[in-house]
KOLMI-504582 format. One record per residue (C-alpha): x negated, y, z. Coordinates in steps of 0.05 Angstrom, whole numbers, plus 5000, padded with zeros to 4 digits. Layout:
<senus>
XYZ/...
</senus>
This chain:
<senus>
640395373824/642094673796/648294263813/648493503808/654693083817/652592473856/654791833821/658091243856/653790673882/651590143832/652189393841/645389103826/645788483781/640687993756/639088203684/638687483660/645187223691/649287843705/650687563774/649988033833/642988063862/642287843934/637488133985/635987914056/639188304112/633388634151/635688344218/639487704204/635987484141/642787324111/642787404035/647587964017/649988273952/647088963944/650089613921/644990173915/647090883926/644191513895/641191693962/637891013972/634991013901/632291723906/629391633976/626190953961/623991053888/622991803878/622092193942/616991683968/612391843909/605892113940/603592423874/609392903874/611392953947/604992833986/597993093993/599593784021/604394104069/608094504016/609993883976/612093514039/616494104060/619494123989/620893373994/624393474061/628694034031/630893563976/632292994025/636393454069/640293714008/641792993986/644192804056/648593414060/651593283991/653092554008/656492764073/659993354041/662993453972/658392993932/655093573895/647593633904/645194353902/637794483890/633795113881/630495143812/623495013839/625894403878/629794143818/623694213773/619293803820/624893293831/625993203756/618493133744/618092593797/623892223765/620992273695/613792103713/613391673776/606191523797/607490783809/612890663757/619690353771/621889633781/625089503712/630489023737/632989563784/631790223748/635390003684/641689933727/640490593761/639991033699/646691343719/642791663777/636991923736/641792163681/645792553733/639492933753/637093033682/643993323663/644493793723/648994393713/646695113721/653595323745/657295083807/661394443798/668194323829/
</senus>
């Protein structure tokens, strides 16, 4: 079993100006400053990777287990608990994404990837 303390959300900033990045609201189109959470980053950038989490039912089920564990950790005590096999696949997907990452975003989200890479083998408080 691996235990990961979920980091706080990150304010995305423009790497050239250090000003907050703005993204359109999906319904109103209003440009809003964006904080990205661990859950959002992992769901959008890692768990959507077809190379690691698609192609067969076993991988899809493993992906759903990880998604559920993340949701429960976010709603609960902020500690993500993963079985060793799930952790191994999750870490592999983080380290070697099939489509790469968007550099302007991922460089600001290293706190999320580092949290996973530095998972504890003993329960966290």
